[in-house]
ROZAKE-638813 format. One record per residue (C-alpha): residue number from 1; residue in three letters; x, y, z. Coordinates in steps of 0.5 Angstrom, whole numbers, plus 2048, in hexadecimal, padded with zeros to 3 digits. Each point is the difference from the previous one (the first is absolute). Example, Ala and Ser with C-alpha at 12.3 -4.5 7.8 and 13.67 -1.06 7.14 Angstrom:
2
+-----+------+-----+-----+-----+
! pos ! code !  xx !  yy !  zz !
+-----+------+-----+-----+-----+
!   1 !  ALA ! 819 ! 7F7 ! 810 !
!   2 !  SER ! 802 ! 807 ! 7FE !
+-----+------+-----+-----+-----+
This chain:
181
+-----+------+-----+-----+-----+
! pos ! code !  xx !  yy !  zz !
+-----+------+-----+-----+-----+
!   1 !  MET ! 83F ! 8D2 ! 8C1 !
!   2 !  LYS ! 802 ! 806 ! 7FB !
!   3 !  LYS ! 803 ! 804 ! 806 !
!   4 !  LEU ! 804 ! 7FA ! 802 !
!   5 !  LEU ! 803 ! 800 ! 7F9 !
!   6 !  LEU ! 802 ! 807 ! 801 !
!   7 !  LEU ! 803 ! 7FF ! 806 !
!   8 !  ALA ! 805 ! 7FB ! 7FF !
!   9 !  PRO ! 805 ! 804 ! 7FB !
!  10 !  LEU ! 800 ! 805 ! 806 !
!  11 !  LEU ! 801 ! 7FB ! 805 !
!  12 !  ALA ! 806 ! 7FD ! 7FC !
!  13 !  LEU ! 803 ! 807 ! 7FE !
!  14 !  LEU ! 800 ! 801 ! 808 !
!  15 !  LEU ! 803 ! 7FA ! 801 !
!  16 !  GLN ! 805 ! 800 ! 7FB !
!  17 !  GLY ! 803 ! 807 ! 7FF !
!  18 !  CYS ! 805 ! 802 ! 7FB !
!  19 !  GLY ! 807 ! 7FF ! 7FF !
!  20 !  VAL ! 805 ! 805 ! 803 !
!  21 !  THR ! 807 ! 802 ! 800 !
!  22 !  MET ! 804 ! 800 ! 806 !
!  23 !  THR ! 804 ! 805 ! 803 !
!  24 !  GLN ! 808 ! 801 ! 7FE !
!  25 !  TYR ! 804 ! 7FD ! 805 !
!  26 !  GLU ! 804 ! 805 ! 805 !
!  27 !  PRO ! 807 ! 7FE ! 802 !
!  28 !  ASN ! 7FF ! 7FE ! 807 !
!  29 !  PHE ! 805 ! 804 ! 805 !
!  30 !  ASP ! 801 ! 7FA ! 805 !
!  31 !  ASN ! 802 ! 7FB ! 7FA !
!  32 !  VAL ! 805 ! 805 ! 7FD !
!  33 !  GLN ! 803 ! 801 ! 807 !
!  34 !  ARG ! 801 ! 7F9 ! 801 !
!  35 !  LEU ! 804 ! 7FF ! 7FA !
!  36 !  LYS ! 804 ! 807 ! 802 !
!  37 !  GLN ! 801 ! 7FD ! 807 !
!  38 !  THR ! 804 ! 7FA ! 7FE !
!  39 !  PRO ! 806 ! 803 ! 7FC !
!  40 !  PRO ! 804 ! 7FF ! 7FC !
!  41 !  LEU ! 7FC ! 7FC ! 7FB !
!  42 !  GLN ! 801 ! 7FF ! 7F9 !
!  43 !  PRO ! 7FC ! 803 ! 7FB !
!  44 !  ILE ! 7FB ! 7FD ! 7FB !
!  45 !  SER ! 800 ! 801 ! 7F9 !
!  46 !  ASN ! 7F8 ! 7FF ! 7FF !
!  47 !  ALA ! 7FA ! 7FC ! 803 !
!  48 !  GLN ! 7FC ! 7FC ! 7FB !
!  49 !  VAL ! 7FA ! 7FE ! 802 !
!  50 !  THR ! 7FC ! 7FB ! 7FC !
!  51 !  ALA ! 7F9 ! 7FC ! 802 !
!  52 !  ALA ! 7FF ! 7F8 ! 800 !
!  53 !  SER ! 7FA ! 7FE ! 7FB !
!  54 !  GLY ! 7FA ! 803 ! 803 !
!  55 !  GLU ! 803 ! 804 ! 805 !
!  56 !  GLY ! 801 ! 807 ! 7FC !
!  57 !  THR ! 7F9 ! 803 ! 800 !
!  58 !  LEU ! 7FB ! 801 ! 806 !
!  59 !  THR ! 7F9 ! 800 ! 800 !
!  60 !  VAL ! 7FB ! 801 ! 805 !
!  61 !  ARG ! 7F9 ! 7FE ! 7FF !
!  62 !  ALA ! 801 ! 7FF ! 7F9 !
!  63 !  ASN ! 803 ! 807 ! 7FF !
!  64 !  PRO ! 807 ! 801 ! 7FE !
!  65 !  ILE ! 805 ! 804 ! 805 !
!  66 !  ARG ! 805 ! 804 ! 7FC !
!  67 !  SER ! 806 ! 803 ! 802 !
!  68 !  PRO ! 802 ! 807 ! 7FE !
!  69 !  SER ! 807 ! 7FD ! 7FE !
!  70 !  GLY ! 7FC ! 7FC ! 7FA !
!  71 !  SER ! 801 ! 7F9 ! 803 !
!  72 !  ILE ! 800 ! 7FC ! 807 !
!  73 !  PRO ! 807 ! 7FE ! 7FF !
!  74 !  ALA ! 802 ! 807 ! 7FE !
!  75 !  HIS ! 7FD ! 803 ! 806 !
!  76 !  ILE ! 804 ! 7FC ! 805 !
!  77 !  GLN ! 806 ! 801 ! 7FB !
!  78 !  ALA ! 7FF ! 808 ! 801 !
!  79 !  ALA ! 7FF ! 7FF ! 808 !
!  80 !  ILE ! 807 ! 7FC ! 800 !
!  81 !  THR ! 804 ! 805 ! 7FC !
!  82 !  GLN ! 7FD ! 806 ! 804 !
!  83 !  GLU ! 802 ! 7FD ! 806 !
!  84 !  LEU ! 807 ! 7FE ! 7FE !
!  85 !  LYS ! 801 ! 806 ! 7FD !
!  86 !  LEU ! 7FF ! 804 ! 806 !
!  87 !  ALA ! 804 ! 7FC ! 804 !
!  88 !  GLY ! 806 ! 801 ! 7FB !
!  89 !  LEU ! 800 ! 7F9 ! 7FE !
!  90 !  LEU ! 7FE ! 801 ! 7F9 !
!  91 !  ASN ! 806 ! 800 ! 7FA !
!  92 !  PRO ! 7FF ! 7FE ! 7F9 !
!  93 !  GLN ! 807 ! 7FE ! 800 !
!  94 !  ALA ! 800 ! 7FB ! 806 !
!  95 !  GLU ! 802 ! 7F9 ! 800 !
!  96 !  ARG ! 7FA ! 7FE ! 804 !
!  97 !  HIS ! 7F8 ! 7FF ! 7FD !
!  98 !  LEU ! 7FA ! 7FE ! 803 !
!  99 !  GLN ! 7FB ! 7FB ! 7FD !
! 100 !  VAL ! 7F9 ! 800 ! 803 !
! 101 !  LEU ! 7FB ! 7FB ! 7FE !
! 102 !  VAL ! 7F9 ! 801 ! 803 !
! 103 !  VAL ! 7FD ! 7FA ! 802 !
! 104 !  LYS ! 7FA ! 802 ! 803 !
! 105 !  ASN ! 7FB ! 806 ! 7FF !
! 106 !  SER ! 7F9 ! 800 ! 802 !
! 107 !  LEU ! 7FB ! 805 ! 803 !
! 108 !  THR ! 7F9 ! 7FE ! 802 !
! 109 !  ALA ! 7FB ! 804 ! 803 !
! 110 !  GLY ! 7FB ! 7FD ! 804 !
! 111 !  MET ! 7F9 ! 803 ! 803 !
! 112 !  GLY ! 803 ! 802 ! 807 !
! 113 !  SER ! 808 ! 7FF ! 7FF !
! 114 !  GLY ! 805 ! 800 ! 7FA !
! 115 !  ASN ! 806 ! 7FC ! 800 !
! 116 !  GLY ! 806 ! 800 ! 7FB !
! 117 !  THR ! 807 ! 7FC ! 7FF !
! 118 !  LEU ! 806 ! 802 ! 7FD !
! 119 !  ALA ! 806 ! 7FB ! 7FF !
! 120 !  ALA ! 806 ! 801 ! 7FC !
! 121 !  ARG ! 807 ! 7FC ! 7FF !
! 122 !  PHE ! 806 ! 804 ! 801 !
! 123 !  THR ! 806 ! 7FE ! 7FC !
! 124 !  LEU ! 807 ! 805 ! 801 !
! 125 !  LEU ! 805 ! 7FE ! 7FB !
! 126 !  LYS ! 807 ! 803 ! 800 !
! 127 !  GLY ! 802 ! 7FF ! 7F9 !
! 128 !  ASN ! 7FD ! 7F9 ! 7FE !
! 129 !  ASP ! 801 ! 7FD ! 807 !
! 130 !  VAL ! 7FA ! 800 ! 805 !
! 131 !  VAL ! 802 ! 803 ! 806 !
! 132 !  TYR ! 7F9 ! 800 ! 803 !
! 133 !  GLU ! 7F9 ! 7FD ! 7FF !
! 134 !  GLY ! 7FA ! 800 ! 804 !
! 135 !  THR ! 7F9 ! 800 ! 800 !
! 136 !  LYS ! 7FC ! 805 ! 804 !
! 137 !  GLU ! 7F8 ! 801 ! 801 !
! 138 !  VAL ! 7FC ! 805 ! 804 !
! 139 !  ASN ! 7F8 ! 800 ! 801 !
! 140 !  ASN ! 7FC ! 805 ! 802 !
! 141 !  THR ! 7F8 ! 801 ! 802 !
! 142 !  TRP ! 7FC ! 806 ! 800 !
! 143 !  SER ! 7F9 ! 803 ! 801 !
! 144 !  SER ! 7FC ! 7FE ! 7FA !
! 145 !  SER ! 7F8 ! 802 ! 7FE !
! 146 !  PHE ! 7FA ! 7FC ! 7FC !
! 147 !  PHE ! 801 ! 806 ! 7FB !
! 148 !  GLY ! 805 ! 7FF ! 7FA !
! 149 !  PHE ! 801 ! 808 ! 800 !
! 150 !  ILE ! 803 ! 7FF ! 807 !
! 151 !  ALA ! 803 ! 7F9 ! 800 !
! 152 !  ILE ! 804 ! 801 ! 7FA !
! 153 !  PRO ! 803 ! 806 ! 801 !
! 154 !  ASN ! 802 ! 7FE ! 807 !
! 155 !  ALA ! 803 ! 7FA ! 7FD !
! 156 !  ALA ! 804 ! 804 ! 7FB !
! 157 !  ASN ! 802 ! 804 ! 806 !
! 158 !  ALA ! 803 ! 7FA ! 804 !
! 159 !  TYR ! 805 ! 7FE ! 7FB !
! 160 !  ASN ! 805 ! 805 ! 801 !
! 161 !  PRO ! 801 ! 7FF ! 807 !
! 162 !  MET ! 801 ! 7F8 ! 7FE !
! 163 !  VAL ! 805 ! 803 ! 7FB !
! 164 !  ARG ! 804 ! 804 ! 806 !
! 165 !  ASP ! 7FF ! 7FA ! 805 !
! 166 !  LEU ! 803 ! 7FB ! 7FB !
! 167 !  LEU ! 806 ! 805 ! 7FF !
! 168 !  LYS ! 801 ! 800 ! 807 !
! 169 !  SER ! 800 ! 7F9 ! 801 !
! 170 !  LEU ! 806 ! 800 ! 7FA !
! 171 !  TYR ! 804 ! 805 ! 803 !
! 172 !  SER ! 7FF ! 7FD ! 807 !
! 173 !  ASP ! 803 ! 7FA ! 7FE !
! 174 !  PRO ! 807 ! 7FF ! 803 !
! 175 !  LEU ! 802 ! 7FB ! 7FA !
! 176 !  PHE ! 7FE ! 806 ! 7FB !
! 177 !  ILE ! 804 ! 805 ! 804 !
! 178 !  GLN ! 806 ! 7FC ! 800 !
! 179 !  ALA ! 7FF ! 7FE ! 7F8 !
! 180 !  LEU ! 801 ! 808 ! 7FF !
! 181 !  LYS ! 806 ! 801 ! 804 !
+-----+------+-----+-----+-----+
């Protein structure tokens, strides 16, 4: 009986793992090229990302997944800003600005596979006028593990590809591109 009591905390530790910090988002070449290939587009002054209630954090198996940018909305904002800058579409004096509201944000790490969902409402304003509004959602599935020390980092590593795909979905929307002309 005593051996079983001693094994319980060890088993809980193996299943749970610990919180991790995801990697910094690296701008995606295809996303930047997608924006560059449709000139002339008008620049955006900034992208401001916020999260709906309960969507601004990530946990996997009760462990926090942190961003090197400080928060999940700041992580997504940095990704958008980097790609717009590389595409030559970021200008602090520009008339247009992008507001982003994260409406779904989840990662799970099952015993064999993990899955995640990321959705955001994008609103492009020209002054005070809405010129584009749309919601984009992406889902991802990846290999997971019974052990938390494997499953939790795998889940954290799956987040940036979801951000990349979310931005690709936005940049591929002809209505968004038209609103930038």
